C-alpha positions in Angstrom: 11.1 23.5 3.7 13.4 20.6 4.8 14.4 17.3 3.2 15.0 14.7 5.9 15.8 11.6 4.0 16.5 10.4 0.4 16.2 6.7 -0.4 17.1 5.1 -3.8 15.1 2.4 -5.4 17.9 0.7 -7.3 16.5 -0.6 -10.6 19.4 0.3 -13.0 18.3 2.8 -15.6 14.8 2.9 -14.0 16.1 3.8 -10.6 14.4 6.6 -8.7 14.5 8.5 -5.4 12.1 8.5 -2.5 12.3 12.0 -0.9 11.0 12.5 2.6 10.7 15.9 4.2 8.6 18.7 5.7 6.9 21.3 3.5 8.8 20.1 0.4 6.0 20.2 -2.2 7.3 23.7 -3.3 10.8 22.4 -4.2 10.8 22.4 -8.0 13.9 20.2 -8.1 11.9 17.2 -6.8 9.6 16.9 -9.8 11.9 14.7 -11.8 11.5 14.5 -15.6 8.3 16.6 -15.6 7.5 19.9 -17.3 4.9 22.2 -15.8 3.5 22.9 -19.3 2.5 19.3 -19.8 2.1 17.9 -16.3 -1.4 16.9 -15.1 -2.4 16.6 -11.5 -4.6 13.5 -10.8 -6.4 13.7 -7.4 -9.8 14.0 -5.7 -11.6 17.1 -4.7 -11.3 16.2 -1.1 -7.5 15.7 -1.2 -6.8 18.7 -3.4 -8.5 21.0 -0.9 -6.2 19.9 2.0 -4.9 23.1 3.7 -1.8 21.9 5.4 0.1 20.8 2.3 -0.5 20.9 -1.4 1.3 20.9 -4.7 1.7 24.5 -6.1 -0.2 25.1 -9.3 2.9 26.3 -11.0 4.1 22.7 -11.2 1.2 21.5 -13.4 -0.9 22.6 -16.4 -4.2 21.0 -15.6 -6.0 18.7 -13.2 -8.2 15.7 -13.3 -10.3 14.9 -10.2 -11.9 11.5 -9.8 -14.1 10.0 -7.1 -12.7 9.4 -3.6 -12.4 5.9 -2.2 -11.8 2.2 -3.0 -15.1 1.8 -4.8 -13.7 4.2 -7.5 -10.6 2.1 -8.1 -11.9 0.6 -11.4 -11.7 0.9 -15.1 -14.4 3.5 -15.2 -12.1 5.9 -13.4 -9.2 5.1 -15.8 -11.5 5.8 -18.7 -12.4 9.2 -17.4 -8.6 10.0 -17.2 -7.9 8.6 -20.6 -10.7 10.7 -22.1 -9.4 13.9 -20.5 -5.8 13.2 -21.7 -7.0 12.4 -25.3 -9.4 15.3 -25.5 -6.7 17.7 -24.5 -4.1 16.1 -26.8 -1.5 15.2 -24.2 1.4 13.4 -25.9 4.1 11.0 -24.7 6.1 13.8 -23.1 3.4 14.5 -20.5 3.7 13.6 -16.8 1.0 12.6 -14.4 1.3 13.7 -10.8 -0.5 11.1 -8.5 -1.5 13.3 -5.6 -3.4 11.3 -3.0 -3.7 7.9 -1.2 -3.1 4.4 -2.5 -6.2 4.4 -4.7 -5.1 7.5 -6.6 -1.5 6.2 -6.9 -2.6 2.8 -8.2 -5.1 4.3 -10.8 -2.7 7.0 -12.0 0.2 4.6 -12.3 -1.9 2.2 -14.3 -3.1 5.0 -16.6 0.6 6.2 -17.0 1.7 2.6 -17.9 -1.0 2.2 -20.6 -1.6 5.7 -22.0 0.3 5.9 -25.3 2.1 2.8 -24.1 3.7 4.6 -21.3 4.2 8.1 -20.0 6.0 9.5 -16.9 4.3 9.8 -13.6 5.3 10.9 -10.1 3.9 9.5 -6.8 2.9 12.1 -4.3 1.3 10.1 -1.5 -0.8 11.8 1.2 -1.7 8.9 3.5 0.6 6.9 5.7 -0.4 3.7 4.0 0.5 5.0 0.5 3.7 6.5 1.8 5.1 3.3 3.3 3.7 0.9 0.7 1.7 1.5 -2.4 3.7 4.5 -3.8 6.9 2.5 -3.8 7.7 -0.4 -6.0 5.8 0.1 -9.2 2.7 -2.0 -8.6 -0.2 -0.2 -10.4 -3.7 -1.4 -11.1 -7.5 -1.4 -10.5 -10.0 -3.7 -9.0 -12.5 -6.0 -10.8 -15.8 -7.2 -9.4 -14.2 -10.7 -9.2 -11.0 -9.7 -7.4 -8.9 -6.9 -6.0 -6.0 -5.5 -8.1 -6.6 -8.1 -10.8 -6.0 -5.6 -13.7 -2.6 -3.8 -13.5 1.0 -3.5 -14.5 4.4 -3.2 -13.0 5.4 0.4 -13.9 7.9 2.5 -11.9 7.4 6.2 -11.1 10.0 8.9 -11.8 10.1 9.7 -8.1 8.2 9.5 -4.8 7.7 12.7 -2.9 6.6 12.3 0.7 5.7 15.4 2.7 5.1 14.6 6.4 2.9 17.8 6.7 0.2 16.1 4.7 -0.4 13.7 7.6 -1.7 16.6 9.8 -5.1 16.3 8.2 -5.2 12.5 8.0 -8.1 10.9 10.0 -7.0 8.6 12.9 -8.7 5.7 11.2 -6.6 6.2 8.0 -3.4 6.7 10.0 -4.0 3.4 11.9 -4.6 1.7 8.5 -1.1 2.7 7.4 0.3 1.3 10.7 -0.8 -2.1 9.6 1.7 -2.0 6.7 4.4 -0.5 8.9 4.0 -3.3 11.4 4.1 -5.8 8.6 7.7 -4.8 7.7 8.8 -5.6 11.2 7.1 -9.0 11.1 8.4 -10.1 7.7 11.9 -8.5 7.6 13.2 -6.6 10.6 12.9 -7.8 14.2 14.7 -4.7 15.6 12.2 -2.4 13.8 9.3 -4.4 15.3 10.8 -4.0 18.8 11.3 -0.3 18.2 7.7 0.0 17.2 6.7 -1.7 20.4 8.8 0.7 22.5 7.8 3.9 20.7 4.1 3.2 19.9 3.0 6.1 22.2 5.2 8.6 20.3 3.9 7.3 17.0 0.2 7.5 17.9 0.8 11.1 19.1 2.3 11.9 15.7 5.7 12.8 17.0 7.5 14.1 13.9 10.8 12.3 14.5 9.0 9.0 15.0 6.9 9.5 11.9 10.1 10.2 9.8 11.6 7.0 11.3 8.7 4.7 10.5 8.3 6.0 7.0 12.0 6.0 6.1 12.5 2.5 7.5 9.5 1.1 5.8 10.5 2.6 2.4 14.1 1.4 2.8 12.9 -2.1 3.5 10.6 -2.1 0.5 13.2 -0.5 -1.7 15.7 -3.3 -0.8 13.1 -6.0 -1.6 12.0 -4.5 -4.8 15.6 -4.0 -6.0 16.1 -7.8 -5.6 12.8 -8.8 -7.2 11.0 -6.1 -9.1 8.2 -8.2 -10.6 7.5 -10.5 -7.7 9.0 -13.8 -9.0 10.5 -14.5 -5.6 11.3 -12.6 -2.3 9.0 -9.7 -3.1 6.0 -11.9 -2.4 6.7 -11.6 1.3 5.4 -8.0 1.1 2.0 -9.6 0.8 1.7 -10.9 4.3 -1.9 -10.8 5.3 -3.0 -9.6 1.8 -4.5 -12.8 0.5 -6.8 -13.0 3.5 -7.2 -9.2 3.5 -8.3 -8.9 -0.2 -10.8 -11.7 0.4 -12.2 -9.8 3.4 -12.5 -6.5 1.4 -14.3 -8.3 -1.5 -16.8 -10.1 0.8 -17.8 -7.1 3.0 -17.7 -4.7 0.1 -14.8 -2.4 -1.0 -14.5 0.6 1.2 -16.4 -0.9 4.2 -13.0 -1.6 5.9 -9.8 0.3 5.2 -7.3 -1.7 3.2 -5.0 -1.5 6.3 -7.6 -2.9 8.6 -8.2 -5.9 6.2 -4.4 -6.5 6.0 -4.1 -6.4 9.8 -6.8 -9.0 10.2 -5.2 -11.1 7.5 -1.9 -10.8 9.2 -3.3 -12.2 12.4 -5.0 -15.1 10.5 -1.7 -16.0 8.8 0.1 -15.8 12.2 -2.6 -18.0 13.8 -2.2 -20.5 11.0 1.6 -20.5 11.6 1.1 -21.0 15.4 -1.3 -23.9 14.8 1.3 -25.5 12.5 4.0 -25.2 15.2 6.0 -22.6 13.4 5.3 -19.3 15.2 5.6 -19.1 19.0 2.6 -18.2 21.1 4.6 -15.2 22.5 5.3 -13.8 19.0 1.7 -14.3 18.0 0.6 -12.4 21.1 3.1 -9.6 20.4 1.8 -9.2 16.8 -1.8 -9.1 18.0 -1.1 -6.6 20.8 0.8 -4.2 18.6 -2.0 -4.2 15.9 -4.6 -3.8 18.6 -2.8 -0.8 20.1 -3.5 1.0 16.8 -7.2 0.0 16.9 -6.7 -2.5 14.0 -9.0 -5.6 13.9 -7.7 -8.9 14.9 -10.9 -10.8 14.3 -13.1 -11.3 11.3 -16.6 -9.8 11.3 -19.1 -12.2 12.7 -21.3 -12.4 9.6 -18.5 -13.3 7.1 -18.8 -16.8 5.7 -15.5 -18.8 5.8 -16.3 -20.7 2.6 -17.0 -17.5 0.7 -13.7 -16.1 1.9 -11.9 -19.2 0.8 -13.4 -19.0 -2.7 -12.3 -15.3 -2.9 -8.8 -16.3 -1.9 -8.7 -18.7 -4.9 -8.9 -15.7 -7.2 -5.8 -14.1 -5.6 -3.0 -13.1 -7.9 -0.5 -15.4 -6.0 -2.5 -18.6 -6.8 -0.4 -20.9 -8.9 -1.5 -24.3 -10.3 -4.8 -23.7 -8.5 -3.0 -23.7 -5.1 -3.3 -20.8 -2.7 0.1 -19.5 -1.7 0.4 -17.8 1.6 3.0 -15.8 3.4 3.4 -17.1 6.9 5.5 -15.7 9.8 8.0 -18.1 11.2 9.1 -15.7 13.9 9.1 -11.9 14.2 11.5 -10.7 11.5 11.3 -13.8 9.3 8.6 -15.4 7.1 8.2 -18.1 4.4 6.0 -18.8 1.4 4.0 -22.0 1.2 1.1 -23.6 -0.6 1.1 -26.7 1.7 -2.2 -25.9 3.3 -5.4 -28.0 3.1 -8.7 -26.4 2.5 -9.9 -27.7 5.8 -7.0 -26.2 7.7 -7.6 -22.8 6.2 -11.3 -22.9 6.8 -10.8 -23.9 10.4 -8.4 -21.0 11.0 -10.9 -18.6 9.4 -13.6 -19.9 11.7 -11.6 -19.6 15.0 -10.6 -16.0 14.0 -14.1 -14.8 13.6 -16.0 -12.7 16.2 -18.4 -14.8 18.2 
């Protein structure tokens, strides 16, 4: 049992720690503001049965298992959790342990935000994507048939517990999905980190433990810094959505769960970068570097051939970042720097979508 790194998300009286380590689930001191007698584990049967790393039963009183996958990220899953909590008479002093990937974390966080107008919850992410992105920052929510993450709330956890051992059983496809978010941090915020990823990609893909600790800690630190400046996304926090407006539209149009969220974000990141290059902002060299690094981790850099550009555009108009009926996009200016703009014509976006589709 070893704690490698502690990172603070500084939000005043709602601040909380991100703890990264190996074999740390058995450390009772990490389960902040929770009592085993009224703590509830929320997970899936598949995740709960992982052999490499799991939360000891002595840290929770009962468990609620829901369906596995993006297609279960909806109000029906929330209702099943609410019903269980109410049936078993859990009061405001209960604590939900979100043990799983981003879907579990988002659903559990939203239930925690809304059950009895707010109860404690702890994020225990088990996938790379959830470790470096969705478990940190307090964004919670579920999908609607008309859009991804359209129902939700900003609600911060008590802590985030990241055990590297849980990555041992993660399928390569899911690991690569997480790398899309890791690479994103380098593109939007930290040029040196992006360069480090380029130089150490072989170590990362071989699951070198030191490299894994580095990418997770750096990603969490960057996100913590941005969230501390802008908790509810009224300004700089929006840059964390690079590739997401395109990515969410892709997920909706091909069907939730057909692509991983990370794959959709990777493709969206490339489209945003292509758009920037066409506008004379991003250099061809930086565009090529972004594509090459994503491709190394088997992430898509082209839209599926059958996707209709006009339907993608319509889905983008339902994005949460739309203001005054204008689509706002996060666009890389150079590696390590980006900007937010709504100065894009429909024809420009449609043309960029068309040229980024598999022929």
